N, C-alpha and C positions, 0 to 999 in steps of 0.2 A: 396467308390469304387475308385480304381486307373484306370483312363481312359487315353489312348493315342489317340491323334488326329494326323493322318498321311495323309497329302495331297501329291499327286504327281503333276508333272509339269503342266498338262493340267488344273488342278483345284486349283492351288495355290492361285488364287485370291479369292476363296471362303473360305479360311482358317479363316479369321476374322469372317465371318458369323457363322461358326461352333463353334468357341470359344465363341462368344457372346451367342449363343443358349444354351451352356452348363453352362454358368456362373450362379452363385447363387444357384446351386442345391446341394451343400455340398460335391461334389466329388473332388478328387485330379486329376487335369487335366494336362497332359504333352503334350505340343505342339511340336511334334518331327519331323514333315515332312516339306514340303516346305511352305514358307510364301512369302509375297511380299518383297523379298530381293534378288536383282540381284547377290549378291555375293555368294549365296548358290550353291553348286553343284546340278546338275539336277538329280531328282529322277523320274523314270518312275514307272508304276504299278508293274513291275518286282521287283524293289527295295523296294517299299512300302509293297508289299506282304511279302517279306522276312523279312523286318524290323518288321512287325506285328507278324510274326511267332516267331521270336527271343524273342520278349517281352512277348508273351503268354506262350511260352515253358519254359522260365526261371522264370516265375512267377513275372516278374517285374511289370506287369499291370494285371488287371482283365478283361479289356474290351478295344477293339480297335474300333475307328471310322475312317474308311477309305473311299475310293471311287475313282472315276475318272470321265471322261466325261460322260459316260453312266452308270458307276458302274459295268459293266460286266467284263472289263479287270481286275480290282482289285479283284473282286469276284473270278474269275478263278485262278488268281495268288496266292492268300492267301490260297485257298482251296487245294493247292498241298501239304500242310504241315500237320503233325499230330497235334492233340489237338486244332484245329481251327474249329469252327462252325460259318460260316458267312452267312448272308442273304442280299439280295438286297432289300433296303428299300427306295422306292420312296415317301412314305407318312405315316401318323400316323397309319392307320389301319394295314398296313404291319408291322410296328414296334410293335404294340400291340399284333398281332397274332404270329409273329416270336418269341417274347420274351417268351410267354406262351407255345407255341407248341414246338419250337425247342430249347429254352433255350440257345441260342447262346452266344458267347463271342466276337463277331465281327460283324460289319455291313458295308455294302458298299453302299455309297450314290451316286446317279446320280447327278453330280455337274455341268454339262453343258447342257445336253439334258433335255429340259423341265424346265430349271432353269430360270424362268421369274419373273413376277410381284408377290410380296409377297413370294418369295422362302425362304427368311430368316425367315418369320413367319412359313412356313411349317416346317423348321428345328426345330423350338421351339416346334411345335406340335409333331413332331417325337420323340423328347427326353422326352416330357411330357408322351407320351404313353409307351415308352420303360421302364421308371423308375416307372411306375404306377402299375406294376403287378410283380408277382413272376416269376423269370426265370424258365422255364421248368415245370410249375405247371400243364399245360394241359388246353386245351379249345376245345370244350365245356366240361362241367363237366363229362358227361358220357363217354368221350374219354380219360379222364385223365390217367388212368392206362395203357391203350394201348400205348398212346403217350410217357409216361415215359419209358415204356419197350423198345419201338423202339429207343428212345434216347440212352439208355444204349447199345443196340445192335450196333447202328451206331458208338458209341465211341469205342467199341471193334473192330469193322471192321477197323476203322481208325488206331488203334494200329497195327493190323496184316498186314495191307496193306502198311505201311510205314516203312522205316528204322528208327532207333533211330535218334533223331533230330540232334545231333552233327555229326553223320556220314553223314547226308544229306549235311551239310555245307562243308564237305570235298570234295564233288564231284560237287558242284556248281562252276561255273567259279569264280576264286579268285577275279577278279576285281569287280564283283557284290557284293560279301560278304564284301570286303574292303570298297567299297563306302558306304554301309549301316552302317557298324560298326563304321566308322570314320566320319559319318555325324555329324555336329556340335550339341552337346547336347545329342546325343544318348547314349553314354556310361555312362552319368551321372545318368541314371535311373536304371542301372544294378548293382547287388550286386557283391561282390568280387569273389564269386564262378563263376558266369557267365562270368565276365571279364577274369578270369584265363583260362576258356575254349575257349575263343575267342582270347587269347593273340597273336596267330600267325597272326591274321588278323589286329591287332592294329598297326597303324603307329605312330611312335614317332614324 
């Protein structure tokens, strides 16, 4: 699985913990957001939500790990876009249930609120549970068919409730799109077709 880790400014110090918790699981991990580097331009959850949506809508990654101080801002930002199913995941039980019931492709972690002793261990447990079950399989067993049907309905609602993705980019303030598209390392994970569609935002 191709996984993007995207930290925003308030949670950039937790980036190393997330990368460590994902290490050794056999996934291809792209560390694309803020890190402990004072030279990087600042990304808020507005930017990281858009960055996540671009990656998921272009097929550059299969899954995004995001978040912010409480997890709520990023959750609300990323859910404004089509083809994104995100859950707020404070602990492993949430991770386990969200994966089976909602089959999402994105999670939002609370990375300041409640982030105390053994929080790095909690992150490892979260990823243990996310990757231990089939996405969208349903839980409990007797609710499986109903939950899968609801998931398909919700995906269809998302399609009709949103403009096509690249049309959305055309009406977002250009400075926001440009900061995301030109963030160091971001374009490296996109294919030629995606880059061509974003060409007008790419700075030489």
